[in-house]
N, C-alpha and C positions, 0 to 999 in steps of 0.2 A: 398935847399936840392939838392944834386948831382943827376943827372939823371941816371937812370938805376941801376940794381943790388940792389935796395933797397926793401927788403921784409919786409912787415909790420907785426909786432907782433899783431896789431889789426886784421889783416886778420886771423892769427893763432887763435886768440880768437874767432872771428866770427865762424870759421869752428868748433872749439871745442864745440860749443853750440848745435850741432846736434847729432843725433844717430850715432853710429859707422859706419853703412853701408852708411849713407849719407855723413859722413866725408870723407870716401874713395872716393866717387864720386866727392866731392868738391875738394879734393886734386888732383885728376886726371885732373879735369878741370883747376885748378890753374896751374898745371905743363904744360899743353898744351899751355896755354896763355903765360907763362914765356918763353917757348921754341920758340913760334911763334913771340913774341914781347920782345926779351931779353933786350932792352933798355927802356922798359916802366917802369914807376913808379907805384908801387903797394900801394894802400891806401884804406881807407874807404870813400865813398862818397854816399850820399843818403842812409845811413845805410847799404851799401852793398860793397863787394869787388869791387874795381875799378882799371882799368889799364889806365894810361895816357901817351901819347907821342904826343906832340904838340896838346894837348887837349885830351878829353876822347876818349879812344878806345872802351873798352867794360866794362860791369859790369856783375856780376852774383849774384844770391840769391837763397837760398833754401826755399822751402815751403812744406806744408804737403805732397803733391803728385807729386811735380815736382821741377826741378831746372829751374829758370828763367835765360835766357841769353839775354843780352841787347847789341847788337852790332850796335846800331843806325839804323835809318830807311834805310840808304844806305847799311848797311851790310845785312839787311833782304832782301831788294829788289834785290841785286846782286845774292842772292842764293835762290830766291823765289821758284823755282821749287823743289829744294832738301828739302827745309824747309816746303813745303806744307803738308807733312805728320804729322806735329806737329801743335798744337794750338799756336796761336801767335797773335800779333798785329803789328802796324806800325813799332815799334822799338824793338820788343821783340819776343822771342820764348820760348816755354815751353818744356823741355825734361822730360818726365814722369820718375819717380823713378823706375817704374817696367820694364823699357826698358834700354838696353845698351846706354851709351852716344855715339853719332855719332862723335867720336874723330877726324877722318880725316876731316870731314866737319867743325867742330869747328876750327881746325887748319887753314883751308883755309879761313874761315871767318875772323879770327884774322889777318892773313897775309894780306888779302884784306884791312882791316881797317888800318893797319900800313902803307901800301903803300899809301892809300888815305890821311891819315893825314900828312905823310911826303911830299907828292906832294902839298897839300894845303899850308903847311908851306913854302915850297920852292917858291911857286907862290906868297905868301904874301911878301917874302923877295925880290923877283924880282921887285915887284911893288913899293917898298920903294925907 
């Protein structure tokens, strides 16, 4: 599959399975990720929308009361202070459905993950 600009009908299908107000939030999140990682491949992995560029970048999923965002442990750690107002775990954060999405923060986390994966890929290439 060619890298970049591949938008998955499976992600459309995933999003369409939620209430209209949740769909809007998921589409906003999807758009932020696409803009911050324009060359990432969009797919379904672990039953959730996933974006990959030199490996997985981020995943997201909707739940009853929140949207789970999974930028890997490094993405959580790098923005730990700003994310501290949200529930989360080592590699995830929960954005409550009754609060606005922190769009600028999400964008910066995705950009951080893109830079991290691109640098790791370049490093692997240099070692070969």
